[in-house]
PLY file of the C-alpha trace (Angstrom):
ply
format ascii 1.0
element vertex 59
property float x
property float y
property float z
element edge 58
property int vertex1
property int vertex2
end_header
-40.71 -32.21 -48.36
-41.14 -31.48 -44.66
-42.01 -34.48 -42.53
-43.60 -34.18 -39.13
-43.40 -37.08 -36.69
-45.98 -37.76 -34.01
-46.61 -40.65 -31.65
-49.74 -42.71 -31.14
-49.05 -44.88 -28.14
-45.80 -46.69 -28.90
-46.14 -46.19 -32.67
-44.53 -43.44 -34.71
-46.63 -41.68 -37.35
-45.00 -39.69 -40.16
-47.12 -36.88 -41.60
-46.05 -35.23 -44.83
-47.34 -33.03 -47.66
-48.27 -35.03 -50.74
-46.50 -33.89 -53.89
-48.65 -33.11 -56.94
-51.81 -33.26 -54.79
-53.63 -31.19 -52.26
-53.48 -32.37 -48.69
-51.36 -34.47 -46.36
-50.65 -38.15 -45.79
-49.92 -40.13 -42.63
-47.82 -43.31 -42.67
-47.61 -45.85 -39.83
-47.33 -49.66 -39.59
-48.11 -50.34 -43.28
-51.10 -47.97 -43.18
-51.38 -44.91 -45.39
-54.13 -42.34 -44.85
-54.81 -39.02 -46.54
-56.53 -35.85 -45.40
-56.89 -32.24 -46.42
-55.11 -31.13 -43.22
-52.45 -32.68 -41.01
-54.98 -33.20 -38.21
-57.44 -34.93 -40.53
-54.75 -37.33 -41.78
-53.77 -38.11 -38.17
-57.41 -38.68 -37.13
-57.91 -41.08 -40.01
-54.73 -42.91 -38.97
-56.11 -43.31 -35.44
-59.22 -44.97 -36.88
-57.19 -47.25 -39.17
-54.97 -48.43 -36.31
-58.00 -49.02 -34.06
-59.67 -51.05 -36.81
-56.53 -53.20 -37.20
-56.33 -53.80 -33.44
-59.98 -54.89 -33.34
-59.36 -57.36 -36.16
-56.28 -58.75 -34.40
-58.21 -59.29 -31.15
-60.90 -61.31 -32.96
-58.35 -63.90 -34.08
0 1
1 2
2 3
3 4
4 5
5 6
6 7
7 8
8 9
9 10
10 11
11 12
12 13
13 14
14 15
15 16
16 17
17 18
18 19
19 20
20 21
21 22
22 23
23 24
24 25
25 26
26 27
27 28
28 29
29 30
30 31
31 32
32 33
33 34
34 35
35 36
36 37
37 38
38 39
39 40
40 41
41 42
42 43
43 44
44 45
45 46
46 47
47 48
48 49
49 50
50 51
51 52
52 53
53 54
54 55
55 56
56 57
57 58
């Protein structure tokens, strides 16, 4: 399984092909997102991290 690593700000995102499924997954800071392409999984991760940051600022 080939893993690609990218950075979003100071965070590291691991993108990998999902076994026994079509598509890719992205893993970062206890978030897991899936997409049909690597870029889609990364875009969904960006949204998940932004949502978490908004929730943290409200507290």
